[in-house]
BALOBA-1460 file (C-alpha; in Angstrom, 3 decimals):
// residues 266
<rec num="1" residu="m" x="7.067" y="-5.901" z="-13.129"/>
<rec num="2" residu="s" x="5.233" y="-2.866" z="-11.786"/>
<rec num="3" residu="a" x="1.510" y="-3.051" z="-11.042"/>
<rec num="4" residu="s" x="0.684" y="-0.405" z="-13.651"/>
<rec num="5" residu="k" x="2.690" y="-2.202" z="-16.369"/>
<rec num="6" residu="r" x="1.060" y="-5.515" z="-15.482"/>
<rec num="7" residu="d" x="-2.415" y="-3.982" z="-15.744"/>
<rec num="8" residu="e" x="-1.576" y="-2.333" z="-19.075"/>
<rec num="9" residu="e" x="-0.497" y="-5.664" z="-20.549"/>
<rec num="10" residu="r" x="-3.702" y="-7.327" z="-19.344"/>
<rec num="11" residu="g" x="-5.853" y="-4.658" z="-20.972"/>
<rec num="12" residu="r" x="-7.055" y="-3.040" z="-17.776"/>
<rec num="13" residu="d" x="-7.582" y="0.658" z="-18.252"/>
<rec num="14" residu="e" x="-8.917" y="1.288" z="-14.760"/>
<rec num="15" residu="v" x="-5.632" y="1.043" z="-12.895"/>
<rec num="16" residu="s" x="-6.218" y="4.135" z="-10.749"/>
<rec num="17" residu="p" x="-7.952" y="3.601" z="-7.409"/>
<rec num="18" residu="g" x="-10.638" y="6.061" z="-8.515"/>
<rec num="19" residu="p" x="-12.701" y="8.354" z="-6.299"/>
<rec num="20" residu="h" x="-11.909" y="7.913" z="-2.645"/>
<rec num="21" residu="d" x="-14.198" y="9.100" z="0.143"/>
<rec num="22" residu="h" x="-12.010" y="9.917" z="3.152"/>
<rec num="23" residu="r" x="-15.111" y="9.845" z="5.349"/>
<rec num="24" residu="l" x="-15.884" y="6.221" z="4.500"/>
<rec num="25" residu="a" x="-12.379" y="4.773" z="4.185"/>
<rec num="26" residu="p" x="-11.976" y="4.080" z="7.931"/>
<rec num="27" residu="f" x="-14.802" y="1.566" z="7.690"/>
<rec num="28" residu="a" x="-12.647" y="-0.419" z="5.262"/>
<rec num="29" residu="a" x="-9.430" y="0.044" z="7.220"/>
<rec num="30" residu="h" x="-10.419" y="-2.626" z="9.750"/>
<rec num="31" residu="l" x="-9.984" y="-5.200" z="6.960"/>
<rec num="32" residu="a" x="-6.239" y="-4.715" z="7.360"/>
<rec num="33" residu="l" x="-6.421" y="-6.341" z="10.777"/>
<rec num="34" residu="r" x="-7.851" y="-9.673" z="9.644"/>
<rec num="35" residu="a" x="-7.772" y="-12.145" z="6.772"/>
<rec num="36" residu="g" x="-10.609" y="-13.692" z="4.819"/>
<rec num="37" residu="s" x="-12.818" y="-13.343" z="1.745"/>
<rec num="38" residu="f" x="-14.122" y="-9.918" z="0.794"/>
<rec num="39" residu="g" x="-16.321" y="-10.183" z="-2.265"/>
<rec num="40" residu="a" x="-14.259" y="-11.903" z="-4.937"/>
<rec num="41" residu="v" x="-10.981" y="-11.095" z="-3.198"/>
<rec num="42" residu="q" x="-8.987" y="-13.308" z="-0.830"/>
<rec num="43" residu="v" x="-6.839" y="-11.461" z="1.730"/>
<rec num="44" residu="t" x="-4.015" y="-12.955" z="3.797"/>
<rec num="45" residu="r" x="-1.788" y="-11.209" z="6.350"/>
<rec num="46" residu="v" x="1.992" y="-11.483" z="6.381"/>
<rec num="47" residu="k" x="4.359" y="-10.165" z="9.038"/>
<rec num="48" residu="i" x="7.169" y="-8.243" z="7.347"/>
<rec num="49" residu="g" x="9.231" y="-7.223" z="10.350"/>
<rec num="50" residu="t" x="9.419" y="-5.033" z="13.409"/>
<rec num="51" residu="l" x="9.386" y="-1.260" z="13.044"/>
<rec num="52" residu="d" x="11.860" y="0.544" z="15.304"/>
<rec num="53" residu="l" x="10.520" y="3.920" z="16.459"/>
<rec num="54" residu="p" x="13.218" y="5.626" z="18.561"/>
<rec num="55" residu="s" x="11.328" y="8.943" z="18.514"/>
<rec num="56" residu="g" x="7.731" y="7.730" z="18.173"/>
<rec num="57" residu="r" x="7.243" y="10.033" z="15.153"/>
<rec num="58" residu="i" x="6.157" y="8.018" z="12.111"/>
<rec num="59" residu="v" x="6.814" y="8.874" z="8.487"/>
<rec num="60" residu="s" x="4.803" y="7.303" z="5.660"/>
<rec num="61" residu="a" x="6.346" y="8.119" z="2.286"/>
<rec num="62" residu="d" x="7.690" y="6.875" z="-1.012"/>
<rec num="63" residu="p" x="11.285" y="6.240" z="0.153"/>
<rec num="64" residu="a" x="12.718" y="6.583" z="-3.352"/>
<rec num="65" residu="v" x="11.023" y="9.903" z="-4.099"/>
<rec num="66" residu="q" x="9.969" y="11.760" z="-0.949"/>
<rec num="67" residu="p" x="11.916" y="10.464" z="2.080"/>
<rec num="68" residu="e" x="11.867" y="13.972" z="3.560"/>
<rec num="69" residu="r" x="8.085" y="13.925" z="4.042"/>
<rec num="70" residu="r" x="7.117" y="15.257" z="7.474"/>
<rec num="71" residu="p" x="6.046" y="12.775" z="10.168"/>
<rec num="72" residu="f" x="2.458" y="12.454" z="11.320"/>
<rec num="73" residu="k" x="1.277" y="14.874" z="13.982"/>
<rec num="74" residu="r" x="0.144" y="12.077" z="16.276"/>
<rec num="75" residu="r" x="3.012" y="10.436" z="18.132"/>
<rec num="76" residu="v" x="3.144" y="6.919" z="19.490"/>
<rec num="77" residu="p" x="5.185" y="5.582" z="22.421"/>
<rec num="78" residu="v" x="8.850" y="4.918" z="21.650"/>
<rec num="79" residu="g" x="9.371" y="1.232" z="20.974"/>
<rec num="80" residu="r" x="9.518" y="-1.586" z="18.452"/>
<rec num="81" residu="y" x="6.265" y="-2.741" z="16.881"/>
<rec num="82" residu="p" x="5.197" y="-5.589" z="14.542"/>
<rec num="83" residu="a" x="4.237" y="-4.622" z="10.997"/>
<rec num="84" residu="h" x="2.079" y="-6.570" z="8.558"/>
<rec num="85" residu="l" x="0.977" y="-6.484" z="4.941"/>
<rec num="86" residu="s" x="-2.440" y="-7.635" z="3.790"/>
<rec num="87" residu="i" x="-1.972" y="-9.400" z="0.448"/>
<rec num="88" residu="a" x="-4.994" y="-9.503" z="-1.862"/>
<rec num="89" residu="r" x="-5.504" y="-12.172" z="-4.509"/>
<rec num="90" residu="c" x="-8.254" y="-12.493" z="-7.081"/>
<rec num="91" residu="a" x="-9.045" y="-15.152" z="-9.703"/>
<rec num="92" residu="d" x="-5.527" y="-14.984" z="-11.167"/>
<rec num="93" residu="p" x="-3.252" y="-16.771" z="-8.646"/>
<rec num="94" residu="e" x="-0.213" y="-14.899" z="-9.977"/>
<rec num="95" residu="d" x="-1.845" y="-11.501" z="-9.461"/>
<rec num="96" residu="q" x="-1.209" y="-10.566" z="-5.845"/>
<rec num="97" residu="r" x="-1.060" y="-7.032" z="-4.515"/>
<rec num="98" residu="v" x="-0.428" y="-5.239" z="-1.249"/>
<rec num="99" residu="a" x="-3.852" y="-4.053" z="-0.118"/>
<rec num="100" residu="y" x="-2.963" y="-2.675" z="3.326"/>
<rec num="101" residu="a" x="0.149" y="-2.006" z="5.370"/>
<rec num="102" residu="s" x="-0.214" y="-1.821" z="9.143"/>
<rec num="103" residu="v" x="1.755" y="-1.328" z="12.340"/>
<rec num="104" residu="q" x="0.325" y="-2.663" z="15.608"/>
<rec num="105" residu="f" x="1.016" y="-0.671" z="18.784"/>
<rec num="106" residu="a" x="-1.279" y="-2.641" z="21.104"/>
<rec num="107" residu="r" x="-3.288" y="-5.865" z="21.019"/>
<rec num="108" residu="t" x="-6.616" y="-4.139" z="21.599"/>
<rec num="109" residu="r" x="-9.023" y="-3.452" z="18.755"/>
<rec num="110" residu="p" x="-9.632" y="0.136" z="17.620"/>
<rec num="111" residu="v" x="-13.035" y="1.643" z="18.379"/>
<rec num="112" residu="r" x="-12.655" y="4.522" z="15.922"/>
<rec num="113" residu="w" x="-10.429" y="5.663" z="13.061"/>
<rec num="114" residu="e" x="-8.676" y="8.965" z="12.463"/>
<rec num="115" residu="l" x="-7.119" y="10.204" z="9.215"/>
<rec num="116" residu="a" x="-3.364" y="10.489" z="9.810"/>
<rec num="117" residu="v" x="-2.156" y="14.000" z="8.968"/>
<rec num="118" residu="t" x="1.143" y="15.844" z="9.029"/>
<rec num="119" residu="p" x="1.626" y="19.328" z="10.565"/>
<rec num="120" residu="g" x="-0.339" y="21.909" z="8.603"/>
<rec num="121" residu="e" x="-2.892" y="19.423" z="7.243"/>
<rec num="122" residu="r" x="-6.433" y="19.885" z="8.563"/>
<rec num="123" residu="v" x="-9.230" y="17.442" z="7.797"/>
<rec num="124" residu="a" x="-11.746" y="20.318" z="7.969"/>
<rec num="125" residu="t" x="-10.190" y="21.800" z="4.823"/>
<rec num="126" residu="l" x="-10.995" y="18.722" z="2.713"/>
<rec num="127" residu="d" x="-13.876" y="20.201" z="0.747"/>
<rec num="128" residu="a" x="-14.748" y="17.166" z="-1.377"/>
<rec num="129" residu="p" x="-15.411" y="13.486" z="-0.593"/>
<rec num="130" residu="d" x="-12.531" y="12.377" z="-2.829"/>
<rec num="131" residu="a" x="-10.053" y="14.869" z="-1.327"/>
<rec num="132" residu="l" x="-7.489" y="13.414" z="1.048"/>
<rec num="133" residu="f" x="-4.104" y="13.795" z="2.661"/>
<rec num="134" residu="g" x="-1.693" y="10.966" z="2.105"/>
<rec num="135" residu="c" x="1.548" y="9.494" z="0.889"/>
<rec num="136" residu="c" x="2.405" y="10.492" z="-2.701"/>
<rec num="137" residu="v" x="3.780" y="7.422" z="-4.489"/>
<rec num="138" residu="d" x="5.753" y="7.880" z="-7.706"/>
<rec num="139" residu="a" x="8.086" y="4.867" z="-7.705"/>
<rec num="140" residu="g" x="5.518" y="2.199" z="-6.843"/>
<rec num="141" residu="l" x="6.742" y="2.018" z="-3.235"/>
<rec num="142" residu="a" x="5.673" y="3.206" z="0.196"/>
<rec num="143" residu="c" x="7.160" y="2.741" z="3.637"/>
<rec num="144" residu="f" x="6.923" y="3.197" z="7.388"/>
<rec num="145" residu="m" x="9.894" y="4.619" z="9.265"/>
<rec num="146" residu="d" x="10.783" y="6.813" z="12.212"/>
<rec num="147" residu="a" x="11.521" y="10.495" z="11.608"/>
<rec num="148" residu="a" x="15.107" y="9.883" z="12.784"/>
<rec num="149" residu="t" x="15.490" y="7.051" z="10.253"/>
<rec num="150" residu="a" x="14.150" y="9.300" z="7.486"/>
<rec num="151" residu="k" x="17.070" y="11.663" z="8.102"/>
<rec num="152" residu="l" x="19.492" y="8.744" z="7.645"/>
<rec num="153" residu="l" x="17.819" y="7.815" z="4.383"/>
<rec num="154" residu="v" x="17.996" y="11.401" z="3.114"/>
<rec num="155" residu="r" x="21.663" y="11.569" z="4.099"/>
<rec num="156" residu="r" x="22.497" y="8.346" z="2.266"/>
<rec num="157" residu="g" x="20.734" y="9.610" z="-0.839"/>
<rec num="158" residu="r" x="22.632" y="12.894" z="-0.700"/>
<rec num="159" residu="e" x="25.944" y="11.067" z="-0.315"/>
<rec num="160" residu="g" x="25.079" y="8.867" z="-3.276"/>
<rec num="161" residu="l" x="24.434" y="11.907" z="-5.478"/>
<rec num="162" residu="e" x="27.727" y="13.461" z="-4.403"/>
<rec num="163" residu="q" x="29.555" y="10.361" z="-5.651"/>
<rec num="164" residu="d" x="27.443" y="9.826" z="-8.763"/>
<rec num="165" residu="p" x="25.169" y="12.498" z="-10.325"/>
<rec num="166" residu="y" x="23.030" y="9.684" z="-11.792"/>
<rec num="167" residu="f" x="22.515" y="7.996" z="-8.427"/>
<rec num="168" residu="s" x="18.974" y="6.690" z="-7.872"/>
<rec num="169" residu="y" x="17.988" y="5.366" z="-4.445"/>
<rec num="170" residu="f" x="15.588" y="2.936" z="-6.066"/>
<rec num="171" residu="d" x="17.941" y="1.606" z="-8.753"/>
<rec num="172" residu="c" x="21.130" y="1.618" z="-6.666"/>
<rec num="173" residu="v" x="19.803" y="0.523" z="-3.278"/>
<rec num="174" residu="l" x="16.204" y="-0.639" z="-2.942"/>
<rec num="175" residu="d" x="15.884" y="-2.587" z="-6.181"/>
<rec num="176" residu="e" x="18.677" y="-4.920" z="-5.093"/>
<rec num="177" residu="e" x="16.942" y="-5.604" z="-1.769"/>
<rec num="178" residu="l" x="13.513" y="-6.102" z="-3.316"/>
<rec num="179" residu="y" x="14.909" y="-8.536" z="-5.902"/>
<rec num="180" residu="r" x="16.638" y="-11.204" z="-3.855"/>
<rec num="181" residu="d" x="17.051" y="-14.970" z="-3.939"/>
<rec num="182" residu="g" x="16.315" y="-14.914" z="-7.647"/>
<rec num="183" residu="a" x="12.814" y="-13.487" z="-7.253"/>
<rec num="184" residu="s" x="11.005" y="-10.193" z="-6.868"/>
<rec num="185" residu="h" x="9.462" y="-9.447" z="-3.463"/>
<rec num="186" residu="d" x="6.764" y="-7.056" z="-2.288"/>
<rec num="187" residu="w" x="8.701" y="-5.780" z="0.710"/>
<rec num="188" residu="t" x="12.080" y="-5.382" z="2.382"/>
<rec num="189" residu="d" x="13.369" y="-4.387" z="5.826"/>
<rec num="190" residu="h" x="15.794" y="-1.662" z="4.786"/>
<rec num="191" residu="r" x="18.443" y="-0.083" z="7.009"/>
<rec num="192" residu="p" x="19.779" y="3.183" z="5.538"/>
<rec num="193" residu="d" x="22.796" y="3.042" z="7.852"/>
<rec num="194" residu="p" x="23.684" y="-0.370" z="9.344"/>
<rec num="195" residu="d" x="25.716" y="1.385" z="12.048"/>
<rec num="196" residu="e" x="22.755" y="3.461" z="13.260"/>
<rec num="197" residu="r" x="19.552" y="2.487" z="14.984"/>
<rec num="198" residu="g" x="16.448" y="2.582" z="12.816"/>
<rec num="199" residu="n" x="14.909" y="0.666" z="9.944"/>
<rec num="200" residu="c" x="12.620" y="1.475" z="7.046"/>
<rec num="201" residu="l" x="9.954" y="-1.079" z="6.154"/>
<rec num="202" residu="v" x="9.508" y="-0.696" z="2.388"/>
<rec num="203" residu="f" x="6.631" y="-2.300" z="0.480"/>
<rec num="204" residu="s" x="4.886" y="-2.212" z="-2.868"/>
<rec num="205" residu="s" x="1.911" y="0.128" z="-3.212"/>
<rec num="206" residu="g" x="-0.674" y="-2.308" z="-4.552"/>
<rec num="207" residu="l" x="-2.008" y="-0.376" z="-7.558"/>
<rec num="208" residu="g" x="1.195" y="1.522" z="-8.281"/>
<rec num="209" residu="d" x="1.567" y="5.293" z="-8.240"/>
<rec num="210" residu="g" x="-1.008" y="7.519" z="-6.574"/>
<rec num="211" residu="v" x="-1.891" y="9.169" z="-3.265"/>
<rec num="212" residu="y" x="-2.738" y="6.845" z="-0.395"/>
<rec num="213" residu="a" x="-4.127" y="7.792" z="2.995"/>
<rec num="214" residu="s" x="-3.192" y="6.343" z="6.377"/>
<rec num="215" residu="y" x="-5.408" y="6.007" z="9.433"/>
<rec num="216" residu="f" x="-4.743" y="5.689" z="13.146"/>
<rec num="217" residu="g" x="-6.946" y="3.176" z="14.916"/>
<rec num="218" residu="l" x="-7.724" y="4.530" z="18.394"/>
<rec num="219" residu="d" x="-9.035" y="2.900" z="21.558"/>
<rec num="220" residu="a" x="-11.776" y="4.220" z="23.822"/>
<rec num="221" residu="v" x="-9.478" y="6.878" z="25.324"/>
<rec num="222" residu="d" x="-7.953" y="7.916" z="21.990"/>
<rec num="223" residu="v" x="-4.681" y="6.031" z="22.447"/>
<rec num="224" residu="p" x="-3.359" y="4.714" z="19.085"/>
<rec num="225" residu="v" x="-3.460" y="0.934" z="18.804"/>
<rec num="226" residu="c" x="-2.517" y="0.661" z="15.111"/>
<rec num="227" residu="l" x="-1.693" y="2.571" z="11.939"/>
<rec num="228" residu="v" x="-3.038" y="1.444" z="8.551"/>
<rec num="229" residu="t" x="-2.269" y="2.592" z="5.010"/>
<rec num="230" residu="d" x="-5.071" y="1.729" z="2.593"/>
<rec num="231" residu="f" x="-3.997" y="1.140" z="-1.030"/>
<rec num="232" residu="r" x="-7.654" y="0.623" z="-2.086"/>
<rec num="233" residu="v" x="-6.804" y="-2.672" z="-3.730"/>
<rec num="234" residu="v" x="-9.664" y="-4.740" z="-2.300"/>
<rec num="235" residu="q" x="-12.300" y="-2.399" z="-3.724"/>
<rec num="236" residu="v" x="-10.687" y="-2.254" z="-7.171"/>
<rec num="237" residu="l" x="-9.949" y="-5.983" z="-7.482"/>
<rec num="238" residu="d" x="-13.529" y="-6.780" z="-6.502"/>
<rec num="239" residu="i" x="-14.777" y="-4.461" z="-9.266"/>
<rec num="240" residu="w" x="-12.405" y="-6.048" z="-11.794"/>
<rec num="241" residu="a" x="-13.527" y="-9.552" z="-10.807"/>
<rec num="242" residu="k" x="-17.222" y="-8.662" z="-11.096"/>
<rec num="243" residu="k" x="-16.665" y="-7.056" z="-14.515"/>
<rec num="244" residu="a" x="-14.820" y="-10.176" z="-15.688"/>
<rec num="245" residu="q" x="-17.699" y="-12.359" z="-14.471"/>
<rec num="246" residu="e" x="-20.241" y="-10.118" z="-16.242"/>
<rec num="247" residu="k" x="-18.223" y="-10.230" z="-19.466"/>
<rec num="248" residu="q" x="-18.015" y="-14.027" z="-19.323"/>
<rec num="249" residu="a" x="-21.763" y="-14.291" z="-18.687"/>
<rec num="250" residu="q" x="-22.489" y="-12.007" z="-21.661"/>
<rec num="251" residu="e" x="-20.239" y="-14.055" z="-23.956"/>
<rec num="252" residu="e" x="-21.912" y="-17.278" z="-22.826"/>
<rec num="253" residu="a" x="-25.342" y="-15.731" z="-23.412"/>
<rec num="254" residu="r" x="-24.373" y="-14.621" z="-26.931"/>
<rec num="255" residu="a" x="-22.972" y="-18.045" z="-27.685"/>
<rec num="256" residu="s" x="-26.199" y="-19.720" z="-26.563"/>
<rec num="257" residu="r" x="-28.245" y="-17.485" z="-28.897"/>
<rec num="258" residu="r" x="-26.217" y="-18.324" z="-32.003"/>
<rec num="259" residu="p" x="-28.014" y="-20.796" z="-34.301"/>
<rec num="260" residu="a" x="-26.329" y="-24.152" z="-34.618"/>
<rec num="261" residu="r" x="-24.457" y="-24.630" z="-37.874"/>
<rec num="262" residu="r" x="-25.923" y="-27.233" z="-40.197"/>
<rec num="263" residu="r" x="-23.512" y="-29.713" z="-41.595"/>
<rec num="264" residu="r" x="-23.419" y="-29.588" z="-45.377"/>
<rec num="265" residu="a" x="-24.249" y="-32.826" z="-47.098"/>
<rec num="266" residu="r" x="-21.592" y="-34.200" z="-49.376"/>
């Protein structure tokens, strides 16, 4: 079940991440690199695979909707790098969401964060705190892949449409990989062409559809040590949990003020 559908059934009308200050987000991005308790939210990290970057040009996109998105301007050294998801859980043990996705290029810690942009995007043009550049999600999925792998994914999608005008990359390809072993999973290590080098690490976008920014963590000499996509889940789940606690406290207070019913004598 999609995150948005799940929230609708539980009566949550605030399913959007809400206003997002691109100037402050990097201070939260470091949470992706560790596990622990953040407010009412528990976060654990899970390794989902190794990202193969034969060109060092990274694409972050919804693979089912916009696989042709341009790669980030900043390149990283060619290589294979571990990727992780930060899974957030709140009071409901069955409600888990992908809060952050990250790729680690070096073991050092970042000393500053930089909004990841594609060619033509300039941070100076963001004229409002809630303006941002990011991955546009419309199928509830996001991914990391190399620019060369993105071309393979686009090619496979085009070939699928040539064979079937109703072909959907999500329904015909990714859905089968995400639902495996009799259960639904939050991620998959997808290979658009098994005969070619390159993989696409696909994962759920915690709150569903929206626009989500990525950030490069840089060392003291501006060399990238990691890349993080922030799905703003931790902030939203913490708000939901606090509202639930406030509602429970109000109901308990009202109950305590009700006069006790007198038993009627027979």
